[in-house]
N, C-alpha and C positions, 0 to 999 in steps of 0.2 A: 265144598267148603275147605280149606286149607289152614283156616287159624289154627293158633291154640287157645283152648278154653282155658277160663281161670280154676283154680284150686276150689272155690267157694262160691256160692251164689248166696246172696242175700234176698228176702222177700221182706217189704217192709209195710206192715199194715199201719192203720193209723197209731195205735200205742206201743208199737213195740218192733221187733224184727225177729224174722225166722233164719238161720242158719244153715245151708246144706253144704254137703260135701258132694262135689261135681266127679262123677265115676264116667268114664269111656274104655274102660277096659274088661269091656265083656264081647261074649262070641259074636252077638248080632250085631255091632258095632253102635247101640244106641246109647243114648246120653241118660244116665240115673242118677237122681239125686236122693241122695240119704239125709234126712234131718236129724243133727247134730245139737243144737242148741235153740233155745227162745230166750228172746232178750228184752228187758223191760225198758225201754228207751227213759222212762221219765226219772226212776231211780240207779240207771247202769247195772243192776243185776242180771248177770247170765245163767240161766239154768239149761244145763246138760240134758239131751233128752237119754229115757230110760235110765240104764245102769253107766251111761256112758262117761268119763272121763277124760275132759278136754285137755288136749296136748299145747305146751308153749303158742308153739307157731299156730293150731287154731284161735287162741286167746289174741295172739297177736295181730291175726290176720283180720280178727274184728273189730279191734282198738284201731287199725290203719284206715280200715275201708269207710 
C-alpha cells in the first residue's frame, strides 16, 4: 500500500458526523485515528472533543468535505 492517506477521516452516522485526525507517524507503522470533533448535520454545529480547539485548517477541511 503506497498511497497517501488523507489528514482527516469522517464517519457519518444517521444524524451527524464524527471527525478524526489520521496519524501514521508512529513506530509500529499503524494507522491511528484521534476523534477531534462531532458535528450535528441538522443545525451545522461543530463541537470539539474534550478541551480541544479546532484550527482553521480543521474547520475548513470539514466545510469542504
